[in-house]
DRENLUMSE-530619 format. One record per residue (C-alpha): y, x, z; chain. Coordinates in nm, 2 decimals. Each point is the difference from the previous one (the first is absolute). Example, Ala and Ser with C-alpha at 12.3 -4.5 7.8 and 13.67 -1.06 7.14 Angstrom:
<r c2="-0.45" c1="1.23" c3="0.78" unit="A"/>
<r c2="0.34" c1="0.14" c3="-0.07" unit="A"/>
//
This chain:
<r c2="0.18" c1="-0.25" c3="1.93" unit="A"/>
<r c2="-0.23" c1="-0.21" c3="-0.28" unit="A"/>
<r c2="-0.21" c1="0.19" c3="-0.20" unit="A"/>
<r c2="0.03" c1="-0.31" c3="-0.32" unit="A"/>
<r c2="0.17" c1="-0.29" c3="-0.11" unit="A"/>
<r c2="-0.10" c1="-0.33" c3="0.19" unit="A"/>
<r c2="-0.11" c1="-0.14" c3="-0.39" unit="A"/>
<r c2="-0.12" c1="0.18" c3="-0.34" unit="A"/>
<r c2="0.21" c1="0.03" c3="-0.29" unit="A"/>
<r c2="0.02" c1="-0.38" c3="-0.11" unit="A"/>
<r c2="0.16" c1="-0.17" c3="-0.36" unit="A"/>
<r c2="-0.01" c1="0.09" c3="-0.31" unit="A"/>
<r c2="0.26" c1="0.22" c3="-0.15" unit="A"/>
<r c2="-0.14" c1="-0.02" c3="-0.31" unit="A"/>
<r c2="0.16" c1="-0.37" c3="-0.11" unit="A"/>
<r c2="0.33" c1="0.13" c3="0.08" unit="A"/>
<r c2="0.02" c1="0.18" c3="-0.34" unit="A"/>
<r c2="0.11" c1="-0.32" c3="-0.16" unit="A"/>
<r c2="0.32" c1="0.02" c3="0.21" unit="A"/>
<r c2="0.04" c1="0.37" c3="-0.08" unit="A"/>
<r c2="-0.04" c1="-0.11" c3="-0.33" unit="A"/>
<r c2="0.29" c1="-0.23" c3="0.01" unit="A"/>
<r c2="0.20" c1="0.26" c3="0.17" unit="A"/>
<r c2="0.00" c1="0.31" c3="-0.21" unit="A"/>
<r c2="0.27" c1="0.30" c3="0.08" unit="A"/>
<r c2="0.12" c1="-0.25" c3="0.26" unit="A"/>
<r c2="0.09" c1="0.10" c3="0.38" unit="A"/>
<r c2="-0.32" c1="-0.19" c3="0.17" unit="A"/>
<r c2="0.16" c1="0.02" c3="0.36" unit="A"/>
<r c2="0.22" c1="-0.28" c3="-0.17" unit="A"/>
<r c2="-0.32" c1="-0.24" c3="-0.10" unit="A"/>
<r c2="-0.17" c1="-0.17" c3="0.26" unit="A"/>
<r c2="-0.43" c1="0.06" c3="-0.02" unit="A"/>
<r c2="-0.28" c1="-0.11" c3="0.09" unit="A"/>
<r c2="-0.07" c1="0.17" c3="0.38" unit="A"/>
<r c2="-0.35" c1="0.10" c3="-0.12" unit="A"/>
<r c2="0.22" c1="0.26" c3="-0.19" unit="A"/>
<r c2="0.07" c1="0.15" c3="0.30" unit="A"/>
<r c2="-0.13" c1="0.25" c3="0.27" unit="A"/>
<r c2="0.05" c1="-0.13" c3="0.36" unit="A"/>
<r c2="0.26" c1="0.20" c3="0.10" unit="A"/>
<r c2="0.42" c1="-0.03" c3="-0.08" unit="A"/>
<r c2="0.20" c1="0.30" c3="-0.24" unit="A"/>
<r c2="0.15" c1="0.05" c3="0.38" unit="A"/>
<r c2="-0.34" c1="0.10" c3="0.16" unit="A"/>
<r c2="-0.09" c1="0.15" c3="-0.33" unit="A"/>
<r c2="0.35" c1="0.28" c3="0.02" unit="A"/>
<r c2="-0.18" c1="0.08" c3="0.32" unit="A"/>
<r c2="-0.35" c1="0.08" c3="-0.13" unit="A"/>
<r c2="0.22" c1="0.31" c3="-0.11" unit="A"/>
<r c2="-0.01" c1="0.16" c3="0.32" unit="A"/>
<r c2="-0.36" c1="0.00" c3="0.01" unit="A"/>
<r c2="0.01" c1="0.38" c3="0.00" unit="A"/>
<r c2="0.29" c1="0.02" c3="0.28" unit="A"/>
<r c2="-0.15" c1="0.37" c3="0.14" unit="A"/>
<r c2="0.13" c1="0.14" c3="-0.34" unit="A"/>
<r c2="0.35" c1="-0.01" c3="0.17" unit="A"/>
<r c2="-0.09" c1="0.04" c3="0.34" unit="A"/>
<r c2="-0.17" c1="0.31" c3="-0.14" unit="A"/>
<r c2="0.32" c1="0.10" c3="-0.24" unit="A"/>
<r c2="0.25" c1="-0.08" c3="0.28" unit="A"/>
<r c2="-0.19" c1="0.27" c3="0.24" unit="A"/>
<r c2="0.06" c1="0.30" c3="-0.31" unit="A"/>
<r c2="0.23" c1="0.27" c3="0.04" unit="A"/>
<r c2="0.02" c1="0.08" c3="-0.42" unit="A"/>
<r c2="0.24" c1="-0.24" c3="-0.13" unit="A"/>
<r c2="-0.23" c1="0.00" c3="-0.33" unit="A"/>
<r c2="-0.31" c1="-0.06" c3="0.22" unit="A"/>
<r c2="0.19" c1="-0.33" c3="0.07" unit="A"/>
<r c2="0.07" c1="-0.07" c3="-0.30" unit="A"/>
<r c2="-0.35" c1="0.02" c3="-0.15" unit="A"/>
<r c2="-0.13" c1="-0.22" c3="0.29" unit="A"/>
<r c2="0.32" c1="-0.29" c3="-0.09" unit="A"/>
<r c2="-0.19" c1="0.07" c3="-0.34" unit="A"/>
<r c2="-0.35" c1="-0.09" c3="0.08" unit="A"/>
<r c2="0.08" c1="-0.24" c3="0.21" unit="A"/>
<r c2="0.21" c1="-0.20" c3="-0.31" unit="A"/>
<r c2="-0.34" c1="0.01" c3="-0.14" unit="A"/>
<r c2="-0.20" c1="-0.08" c3="0.25" unit="A"/>
<r c2="0.14" c1="-0.37" c3="0.01" unit="A"/>
<r c2="-0.22" c1="-0.03" c3="-0.35" unit="A"/>
<r c2="-0.34" c1="0.09" c3="0.14" unit="A"/>
<r c2="-0.07" c1="-0.41" c3="0.12" unit="A"/>
<r c2="0.05" c1="-0.11" c3="-0.33" unit="A"/>
<r c2="-0.26" c1="0.14" c3="-0.17" unit="A"/>
<r c2="-0.22" c1="-0.27" c3="0.15" unit="A"/>
<r c2="0.21" c1="-0.27" c3="-0.06" unit="A"/>
<r c2="-0.12" c1="-0.33" c3="-0.20" unit="A"/>
<r c2="0.29" c1="-0.06" c3="-0.20" unit="A"/>
<r c2="0.16" c1="-0.28" c3="0.16" unit="A"/>
<r c2="0.33" c1="0.00" c3="0.18" unit="A"/>
<r c2="0.16" c1="0.00" c3="0.31" unit="A"/>
<r c2="0.17" c1="-0.33" c3="0.13" unit="A"/>
<r c2="0.35" c1="-0.06" c3="-0.12" unit="A"/>
<r c2="0.20" c1="0.02" c3="0.38" unit="A"/>
<r c2="0.20" c1="-0.29" c3="0.09" unit="A"/>
<r c2="0.34" c1="0.08" c3="0.03" unit="A"/>
<r c2="0.13" c1="0.16" c3="0.33" unit="A"/>
<r c2="-0.39" c1="0.05" c3="0.06" unit="A"/>
<r c2="-0.07" c1="0.32" c3="0.23" unit="A"/>
<r c2="-0.26" c1="0.16" c3="0.06" unit="A"/>
<r c2="-0.03" c1="0.29" c3="0.29" unit="A"/>
<r c2="-0.30" c1="0.26" c3="0.08" unit="A"/>
<r c2="-0.05" c1="0.18" c3="0.33" unit="A"/>
<r c2="-0.24" c1="0.28" c3="-0.01" unit="A"/>
<r c2="-0.07" c1="0.20" c3="0.31" unit="A"/>
<r c2="-0.25" c1="0.17" c3="-0.14" unit="A"/>
<r c2="0.22" c1="0.18" c3="-0.26" unit="A"/>
<r c2="0.29" c1="-0.02" c3="0.15" unit="A"/>
<r c2="0.23" c1="-0.23" c3="-0.22" unit="A"/>
<r c2="0.16" c1="-0.33" c3="0.03" unit="A"/>
<r c2="0.09" c1="-0.17" c3="-0.32" unit="A"/>
<r c2="0.22" c1="-0.31" c3="-0.11" unit="A"/>
<r c2="0.08" c1="-0.21" c3="-0.35" unit="A"/>
<r c2="0.18" c1="-0.26" c3="-0.12" unit="A"/>
<r c2="0.07" c1="-0.17" c3="-0.33" unit="A"/>
<r c2="0.39" c1="0.05" c3="-0.05" unit="A"/>
<r c2="0.03" c1="-0.15" c3="-0.31" unit="A"/>
<r c2="-0.18" c1="-0.30" c3="-0.18" unit="A"/>
<r c2="0.16" c1="0.06" c3="-0.37" unit="A"/>
<r c2="-0.06" c1="0.27" c3="-0.05" unit="A"/>
<r c2="-0.30" c1="0.04" c3="0.21" unit="A"/>
<r c2="0.13" c1="0.26" c3="0.24" unit="A"/>
<r c2="-0.21" c1="0.16" c3="0.33" unit="A"/>
<r c2="0.07" c1="0.27" c3="0.26" unit="A"/>
<r c2="-0.15" c1="0.21" c3="0.28" unit="A"/>
<r c2="0.06" c1="0.21" c3="0.24" unit="A"/>
<r c2="-0.30" c1="0.20" c3="0.19" unit="A"/>
<r c2="0.08" c1="0.23" c3="0.27" unit="A"/>
<r c2="-0.20" c1="0.26" c3="0.24" unit="A"/>
<r c2="0.14" c1="0.31" c3="0.22" unit="A"/>
<r c2="-0.04" c1="0.19" c3="-0.29" unit="A"/>
<r c2="0.13" c1="-0.15" c3="-0.27" unit="A"/>
<r c2="0.22" c1="-0.32" c3="-0.15" unit="A"/>
<r c2="-0.11" c1="-0.16" c3="-0.35" unit="A"/>
<r c2="0.12" c1="-0.28" c3="-0.19" unit="A"/>
<r c2="0.07" c1="-0.16" c3="-0.29" unit="A"/>
<r c2="0.13" c1="-0.30" c3="-0.21" unit="A"/>
<r c2="-0.16" c1="-0.07" c3="-0.33" unit="A"/>
<r c2="0.02" c1="-0.30" c3="-0.28" unit="A"/>
<r c2="-0.38" c1="-0.10" c3="-0.03" unit="A"/>
<r c2="-0.09" c1="-0.15" c3="-0.40" unit="A"/>
<r c2="-0.29" c1="-0.07" c3="-0.15" unit="A"/>
<r c2="-0.08" c1="-0.02" c3="-0.38" unit="A"/>
<r c2="-0.29" c1="-0.11" c3="-0.24" unit="A"/>
<r c2="0.04" c1="0.19" c3="-0.36" unit="A"/>
<r c2="-0.33" c1="-0.14" c3="-0.13" unit="A"/>
<r c2="-0.27" c1="0.19" c3="0.09" unit="A"/>
<r c2="0.16" c1="0.20" c3="0.29" unit="A"/>
<r c2="0.20" c1="-0.12" c3="0.28" unit="A"/>
<r c2="0.30" c1="0.21" c3="0.12" unit="A"/>
<r c2="0.13" c1="0.03" c3="0.37" unit="A"/>
<r c2="0.34" c1="0.18" c3="0.08" unit="A"/>
<r c2="0.14" c1="0.09" c3="0.37" unit="A"/>
<r c2="0.39" c1="0.05" c3="-0.10" unit="A"/>
<r c2="0.13" c1="0.19" c3="0.25" unit="A"/>
<r c2="0.02" c1="0.33" c3="0.24" unit="A"/>
<r c2="-0.23" c1="0.13" c3="0.29" unit="A"/>
<r c2="0.15" c1="0.20" c3="0.24" unit="A"/>
<r c2="-0.17" c1="0.29" c3="0.27" unit="A"/>
<r c2="0.22" c1="0.17" c3="0.27" unit="A"/>
<r c2="-0.18" c1="0.19" c3="0.26" unit="A"/>
<r c2="0.09" c1="0.04" c3="0.38" unit="A"/>
<r c2="0.14" c1="0.31" c3="0.07" unit="A"/>
<r c2="0.05" c1="0.12" c3="-0.36" unit="A"/>
<r c2="0.34" c1="-0.09" c3="-0.20" unit="A"/>
<r c2="-0.20" c1="-0.09" c3="-0.33" unit="A"/>
<r c2="0.00" c1="-0.28" c3="-0.17" unit="A"/>
<r c2="-0.23" c1="-0.12" c3="-0.28" unit="A"/>
<r c2="-0.01" c1="-0.27" c3="-0.25" unit="A"/>
<r c2="-0.24" c1="-0.11" c3="-0.22" unit="A"/>
<r c2="-0.04" c1="-0.29" c3="-0.30" unit="A"/>
<r c2="-0.34" c1="-0.14" c3="-0.11" unit="A"/>
<r c2="-0.13" c1="-0.02" c3="-0.36" unit="A"/>
<r c2="-0.18" c1="-0.34" c3="-0.14" unit="A"/>
<r c2="-0.33" c1="-0.10" c3="0.07" unit="A"/>
<r c2="-0.22" c1="-0.16" c3="-0.26" unit="A"/>
<r c2="-0.30" c1="-0.18" c3="0.02" unit="A"/>
<r c2="-0.17" c1="0.06" c3="-0.36" unit="A"/>
<r c2="-0.26" c1="-0.26" c3="-0.16" unit="A"/>
<r c2="0.10" c1="-0.28" c3="0.12" unit="A"/>
<r c2="-0.16" c1="-0.25" c3="-0.22" unit="A"/>
<r c2="-0.31" c1="0.19" c3="-0.11" unit="A"/>
<r c2="-0.17" c1="0.35" c3="0.03" unit="A"/>
<r c2="-0.03" c1="0.21" c3="0.35" unit="A"/>
<r c2="0.34" c1="-0.11" c3="0.23" unit="A"/>
<r c2="0.13" c1="0.32" c3="0.17" unit="A"/>
<r c2="0.37" c1="0.07" c3="0.15" unit="A"/>
<r c2="0.15" c1="0.32" c3="-0.06" unit="A"/>
<r c2="0.34" c1="0.18" c3="0.08" unit="A"/>
<r c2="0.21" c1="0.12" c3="-0.27" unit="A"/>
<r c2="0.28" c1="0.21" c3="-0.02" unit="A"/>
<r c2="0.29" c1="0.22" c3="0.15" unit="A"/>
<r c2="0.06" c1="0.03" c3="0.41" unit="A"/>
<r c2="0.29" c1="0.21" c3="0.15" unit="A"/>
<r c2="0.00" c1="0.11" c3="0.37" unit="A"/>
<r c2="0.34" c1="0.11" c3="0.12" unit="A"/>
<r c2="0.10" c1="0.16" c3="0.22" unit="A"/>
<r c2="0.36" c1="-0.01" c3="0.04" unit="A"/>
<r c2="0.07" c1="0.26" c3="0.27" unit="A"/>
<r c2="-0.11" c1="0.29" c3="-0.20" unit="A"/>
<r c2="-0.02" c1="-0.11" c3="-0.31" unit="A"/>
<r c2="-0.37" c1="0.08" c3="-0.04" unit="A"/>
<r c2="-0.21" c1="-0.29" c3="-0.18" unit="A"/>
<r c2="-0.33" c1="-0.08" c3="-0.15" unit="A"/>
<r c2="-0.08" c1="-0.13" c3="-0.33" unit="A"/>
<r c2="-0.34" c1="-0.23" c3="0.01" unit="A"/>
<r c2="-0.16" c1="-0.09" c3="-0.30" unit="A"/>
<r c2="-0.24" c1="-0.30" c3="0.00" unit="A"/>
<r c2="-0.21" c1="0.06" c3="-0.31" unit="A"/>
<r c2="-0.12" c1="-0.27" c3="-0.25" unit="A"/>
<r c2="-0.39" c1="-0.05" c3="-0.05" unit="A"/>
<r c2="-0.20" c1="0.19" c3="-0.26" unit="A"/>
<r c2="-0.35" c1="-0.03" c3="-0.17" unit="A"/>
<r c2="-0.19" c1="-0.32" c3="0.02" unit="A"/>
<r c2="-0.06" c1="-0.27" c3="-0.21" unit="A"/>
<r c2="0.25" c1="-0.30" c3="-0.15" unit="A"/>
<r c2="-0.09" c1="-0.23" c3="0.29" unit="A"/>
<r c2="-0.17" c1="0.21" c3="0.26" unit="A"/>
<r c2="0.18" c1="0.20" c3="0.26" unit="A"/>
<r c2="0.16" c1="0.40" c3="-0.11" unit="A"/>
<r c2="-0.28" c1="0.25" c3="0.12" unit="A"/>
<r c2="0.33" c1="0.28" c3="0.17" unit="A"/>
<r c2="0.24" c1="-0.26" c3="0.16" unit="A"/>
<r c2="0.18" c1="0.05" c3="0.32" unit="A"/>
<r c2="0.12" c1="0.28" c3="-0.03" unit="A"/>
<r c2="0.34" c1="0.12" c3="0.20" unit="A"/>
<r c2="0.18" c1="0.35" c3="-0.08" unit="A"/>
<r c2="0.29" c1="0.02" c3="0.25" unit="A"/>
<r c2="0.21" c1="0.37" c3="-0.08" unit="A"/>
<r c2="0.29" c1="0.12" c3="0.29" unit="A"/>
<r c2="0.30" c1="0.19" c3="-0.06" unit="A"/>
<r c2="0.24" c1="0.17" c3="0.21" unit="A"/>
<r c2="0.38" c1="-0.11" c3="-0.01" unit="A"/>
<r c2="0.07" c1="0.24" c3="-0.31" unit="A"/>
<r c2="-0.28" c1="-0.16" c3="-0.17" unit="A"/>
<r c2="-0.31" c1="0.26" c3="0.02" unit="A"/>
<r c2="-0.33" c1="-0.15" c3="0.00" unit="A"/>
<r c2="-0.15" c1="0.08" c3="0.33" unit="A"/>
<r c2="-0.35" c1="-0.14" c3="0.10" unit="A"/>
<r c2="-0.18" c1="-0.25" c3="-0.18" unit="A"/>
<r c2="-0.24" c1="-0.32" c3="0.06" unit="A"/>
<r c2="-0.26" c1="-0.14" c3="-0.17" unit="A"/>
<r c2="-0.28" c1="-0.27" c3="0.03" unit="A"/>
<r c2="-0.03" c1="-0.33" c3="0.00" unit="A"/>
<r c2="0.17" c1="-0.28" c3="0.16" unit="A"/>
<r c2="-0.34" c1="-0.21" c3="0.04" unit="A"/>
<r c2="-0.17" c1="0.26" c3="0.21" unit="A"/>
<r c2="0.24" c1="0.36" c3="0.10" unit="A"/>
<r c2="0.26" c1="0.20" c3="-0.07" unit="A"/>
<r c2="0.01" c1="0.41" c3="0.06" unit="A"/>
<r c2="0.23" c1="0.25" c3="0.00" unit="A"/>
<r c2="-0.09" c1="0.30" c3="-0.30" unit="A"/>
<r c2="0.03" c1="0.31" c3="0.19" unit="A"/>
<r c2="0.20" c1="0.27" c3="-0.19" unit="A"/>
<r c2="0.04" c1="-0.30" c3="-0.23" unit="A"/>
<r c2="-0.30" c1="0.15" c3="-0.24" unit="A"/>
<r c2="-0.25" c1="-0.26" c3="0.06" unit="A"/>
<r c2="-0.26" c1="0.21" c3="0.13" unit="A"/>
<r c2="0.04" c1="-0.06" c3="0.37" unit="A"/>
<r c2="0.07" c1="-0.34" c3="0.10" unit="A"/>
<r c2="0.11" c1="-0.10" c3="0.36" unit="A"/>
<r c2="-0.07" c1="-0.36" c3="0.09" unit="A"/>
<r c2="0.28" c1="-0.19" c3="0.13" unit="A"/>
<r c2="-0.14" c1="-0.38" c3="0.03" unit="A"/>
<r c2="-0.29" c1="-0.21" c3="-0.09" unit="A"/>
<r c2="0.02" c1="-0.37" c3="-0.07" unit="A"/>
<r c2="-0.21" c1="-0.20" c3="0.25" unit="A"/>
<r c2="-0.27" c1="-0.23" c3="-0.07" unit="A"/>
<r c2="0.01" c1="-0.39" c3="0.02" unit="A"/>
<r c2="-0.20" c1="0.02" c3="0.32" unit="A"/>
<r c2="-0.03" c1="-0.37" c3="-0.04" unit="A"/>
<r c2="-0.36" c1="-0.11" c3="-0.07" unit="A"/>
<r c2="-0.01" c1="-0.12" c3="-0.36" unit="A"/>
<r c2="0.35" c1="0.04" c3="-0.12" unit="A"/>
<r c2="-0.02" c1="-0.15" c3="-0.30" unit="A"/>
<r c2="-0.04" c1="-0.32" c3="0.15" unit="A"/>
<r c2="0.27" c1="0.02" c3="0.19" unit="A"/>
<r c2="0.27" c1="0.04" c3="-0.24" unit="A"/>
<r c2="-0.05" c1="0.37" c3="0.00" unit="A"/>
<r c2="0.14" c1="0.02" c3="0.33" unit="A"/>
<r c2="0.02" c1="0.34" c3="0.17" unit="A"/>
<r c2="0.00" c1="-0.03" c3="0.44" unit="A"/>
<r c2="0.32" c1="0.08" c3="0.01" unit="A"/>
<r c2="0.10" c1="-0.28" c3="-0.21" unit="A"/>
<r c2="-0.27" c1="-0.30" c3="0.16" unit="A"/>
<r c2="0.22" c1="0.10" c3="0.33" unit="A"/>
<r c2="0.38" c1="-0.09" c3="-0.18" unit="A"/>
<r c2="-0.06" c1="-0.36" c3="0.04" unit="A"/>
<r c2="-0.19" c1="0.00" c3="0.37" unit="A"/>
<r c2="0.18" c1="-0.12" c3="0.32" unit="A"/>
<r c2="-0.08" c1="0.21" c3="0.21" unit="A"/>
<r c2="0.08" c1="0.00" c3="0.43" unit="A"/>
<r c2="0.26" c1="0.21" c3="-0.13" unit="A"/>
<r c2="0.17" c1="-0.27" c3="-0.18" unit="A"/>
<r c2="-0.14" c1="-0.34" c3="0.15" unit="A"/>
<r c2="0.27" c1="-0.19" c3="0.07" unit="A"/>
<r c2="0.26" c1="0.29" c3="-0.05" unit="A"/>
<r c2="0.11" c1="-0.08" c3="-0.34" unit="A"/>
<r c2="0.29" c1="-0.24" c3="-0.21" unit="A"/>
<r c2="-0.15" c1="-0.30" c3="-0.16" unit="A"/>
<r c2="0.12" c1="0.21" c3="-0.33" unit="A"/>
<r c2="-0.31" c1="0.23" c3="0.01" unit="A"/>
<r c2="-0.25" c1="0.07" c3="-0.30" unit="A"/>
<r c2="-0.28" c1="-0.05" c3="0.25" unit="A"/>
<r c2="0.14" c1="-0.38" c3="0.04" unit="A"/>
<r c2="0.01" c1="-0.15" c3="-0.32" unit="A"/>
<r c2="-0.25" c1="-0.30" c3="0.03" unit="A"/>
<r c2="-0.10" c1="0.06" c3="-0.39" unit="A"/>
<r c2="-0.07" c1="0.32" c3="0.04" unit="A"/>
<r c2="-0.24" c1="-0.01" c3="0.29" unit="A"/>
<r c2="-0.18" c1="-0.28" c3="-0.17" unit="A"/>
<r c2="-0.04" c1="0.22" c3="-0.26" unit="A"/>
<r c2="-0.14" c1="0.25" c3="0.18" unit="A"/>
<r c2="-0.23" c1="-0.20" c3="0.15" unit="A"/>
<r c2="-0.16" c1="-0.09" c3="-0.34" unit="A"/>
<r c2="0.18" c1="-0.34" c3="-0.05" unit="A"/>
<r c2="0.13" c1="0.01" c3="-0.29" unit="A"/>
<r c2="0.12" c1="-0.38" c3="-0.07" unit="A"/>
<r c2="0.16" c1="-0.02" c3="0.32" unit="A"/>
<r c2="0.20" c1="0.28" c3="-0.03" unit="A"/>
<r c2="0.11" c1="-0.08" c3="-0.34" unit="A"/>
<r c2="0.13" c1="-0.34" c3="0.09" unit="A"/>
<r c2="0.15" c1="0.21" c3="0.31" unit="A"/>
<r c2="0.13" c1="0.25" c3="-0.22" unit="A"/>
<r c2="0.15" c1="-0.24" c3="-0.28" unit="A"/>
<r c2="0.16" c1="-0.20" c3="0.38" unit="A"/>
<r c2="0.14" c1="0.28" c3="0.13" unit="A"/>
<r c2="0.16" c1="0.08" c3="-0.38" unit="A"/>
<r c2="0.16" c1="-0.32" c3="-0.06" unit="A"/>
<r c2="0.12" c1="0.00" c3="0.39" unit="A"/>
<r c2="0.19" c1="0.35" c3="-0.11" unit="A"/>
<r c2="0.16" c1="-0.15" c3="-0.30" unit="A"/>
<r c2="0.11" c1="-0.29" c3="0.19" unit="A"/>
<r c2="0.18" c1="0.24" c3="0.27" unit="A"/>
<r c2="0.13" c1="0.21" c3="-0.23" unit="A"/>
<r c2="0.16" c1="-0.28" c3="-0.20" unit="A"/>
<r c2="0.14" c1="-0.17" c3="0.32" unit="A"/>
<r c2="0.17" c1="0.35" c3="0.07" unit="A"/>
<r c2="0.13" c1="0.03" c3="-0.36" unit="A"/>
<r c2="0.17" c1="-0.38" c3="0.09" unit="A"/>
<r c2="0.16" c1="0.08" c3="0.37" unit="A"/>
<r c2="0.11" c1="0.38" c3="-0.12" unit="A"/>
<r c2="-0.28" c1="0.15" c3="0.21" unit="A"/>
<r c2="-0.06" c1="0.40" c3="-0.11" unit="A"/>
<r c2="-0.35" c1="0.01" c3="0.14" unit="A"/>
<r c2="0.01" c1="0.39" c3="0.12" unit="A"/>
<r c2="-0.25" c1="0.24" c3="0.12" unit="A"/>
<r c2="0.02" c1="0.04" c3="0.35" unit="A"/>
<r c2="-0.17" c1="0.35" c3="0.11" unit="A"/>
<r c2="0.14" c1="0.20" c3="-0.37" unit="A"/>
<r c2="0.32" c1="0.03" c3="-0.06" unit="A"/>
<r c2="0.19" c1="0.11" c3="-0.39" unit="A"/>
<r c2="0.17" c1="0.32" c3="0.08" unit="A"/>
<r c2="0.11" c1="0.30" c3="-0.23" unit="A"/>
<r c2="-0.26" c1="0.21" c3="-0.10" unit="A"/>
<r c2="0.06" c1="0.30" c3="-0.21" unit="A"/>
<r c2="-0.35" c1="0.05" c3="-0.06" unit="A"/>
<r c2="-0.10" c1="-0.36" c3="-0.17" unit="A"/>
<r c2="-0.02" c1="0.04" c3="-0.36" unit="A"/>
<r c2="-0.13" c1="-0.37" c3="-0.08" unit="A"/>
<r c2="0.19" c1="-0.36" c3="0.04" unit="A"/>
<r c2="-0.12" c1="-0.15" c3="0.28" unit="A"/>
<r c2="0.28" c1="-0.23" c3="0.12" unit="A"/>
<r c2="-0.05" c1="-0.34" c3="0.04" unit="A"/>
<r c2="0.18" c1="-0.17" c3="-0.30" unit="A"/>
<r c2="-0.13" c1="0.13" c3="-0.33" unit="A"/>
<r c2="0.26" c1="0.18" c3="-0.23" unit="A"/>
<r c2="0.16" c1="0.06" c3="0.28" unit="A"/>
<r c2="0.10" c1="0.39" c3="-0.03" unit="A"/>
<r c2="-0.21" c1="0.12" c3="0.31" unit="A"/>
<r c2="-0.13" c1="0.36" c3="-0.02" unit="A"/>
<r c2="0.10" c1="0.20" c3="0.25" unit="A"/>
<r c2="-0.09" c1="-0.29" c3="0.24" unit="A"/>
<r c2="-0.28" c1="-0.09" c3="0.20" unit="A"/>
<r c2="-0.21" c1="-0.13" c3="0.30" unit="A"/>
<r c2="0.01" c1="0.18" c3="0.31" unit="A"/>
<r c2="-0.14" c1="-0.11" c3="0.33" unit="A"/>
<r c2="0.25" c1="-0.13" c3="0.26" unit="A"/>
<r c2="-0.17" c1="0.09" c3="0.30" unit="A"/>
<r c2="-0.03" c1="-0.30" c3="0.18" unit="A"/>
<r c2="-0.38" c1="-0.15" c3="-0.07" unit="A"/>
<r c2="-0.19" c1="0.21" c3="0.26" unit="A"/>
<r c2="0.32" c1="-0.07" c3="0.28" unit="A"/>
<r c2="-0.07" c1="-0.38" c3="-0.10" unit="A"/>
<r c2="-0.33" c1="0.03" c3="0.05" unit="A"/>
<r c2="-0.02" c1="0.20" c3="0.30" unit="A"/>
<r c2="0.25" c1="-0.31" c3="0.16" unit="A"/>
<r c2="-0.25" c1="-0.30" c3="-0.16" unit="A"/>
<r c2="0.28" c1="-0.21" c3="-0.10" unit="A"/>
<r c2="-0.02" c1="-0.01" c3="-0.36" unit="A"/>
<r c2="0.31" c1="-0.18" c3="-0.15" unit="A"/>
<r c2="0.00" c1="-0.38" c3="0.00" unit="A"/>
<r c2="0.08" c1="-0.03" c3="-0.37" unit="A"/>
<r c2="-0.33" c1="0.20" c3="-0.13" unit="A"/>
<r c2="-0.15" c1="-0.24" c3="-0.30" unit="A"/>
//
């Protein structure tokens, strides 16, 4: 697989601050942005980036003790933030309606499919499976500018189950913040609580992402990225403690006294030469938008890799990418208008809205529609269709 992007990062994200200022407090996923505000991957591909450390799920699946499995699922959930430390404050491309993204990783033993399932609100659904586990999620993605900081919210539930075990784990993510957007040293932090629940045994992990402390008014905090996870059994008794930084490593406090640590996970370095010049992408992220022999002539025309604006931008052609982005967005508006006039409902192809007792967020396609207890689940058809090569004729 490739080791870097075709072109270093291009465009000046600072010039978009004026657009932010006009939209303080609004959901930016609904605001048209210049292409230079983006990084050259889509939100669907970013959802796959959460699986960079999927070996933690493989490890968990091999554990006999349910508390060990819970611990590794919690560390896996924390690991999904590791690559964000190198990012430059740009945002992924918003997917088009019915846009999809697949990722088959024989080296990691999983295959992944994601689809944009709702336009307003913006909701994406994803599903990955391997011989050891299943992982799926549906989430509403929002970003807001608050004057000095930008907040990224992912509202939705993440699920993990293991082959050969009855456990069913869920968790949802706290907000992420890009600080000092206007002046000073820009930095990203994740702040808040995350609960990783094993619905089978009743055990759970309470994970706290701590806000940074120290540092001057416009500097980055000197003490930051800290995470503490406390594991409780079904009776609510504390039984394990995991400490560390989402950007570096997580370790179990043996005997919960802090004197002996057992390392569970290390974050990888980016493994990209001059990564700061390439949007701060890690090697895994660089590989997300690549068409390899596995994908060549096998992808549906809805796959993120085939988006011309994103491809042009990845190659460093900013002006052409901007024109193409405007053209594509206009075509999408026209298609939606046409569907509305004809009374056609634009439905997702590979996911369906189903009852989900674990879903606490509103993920229905219509704002205001009561949809707690409903979520988007993979319908099982994508990989069979891909195998046959007979993609539906009416794919946009």
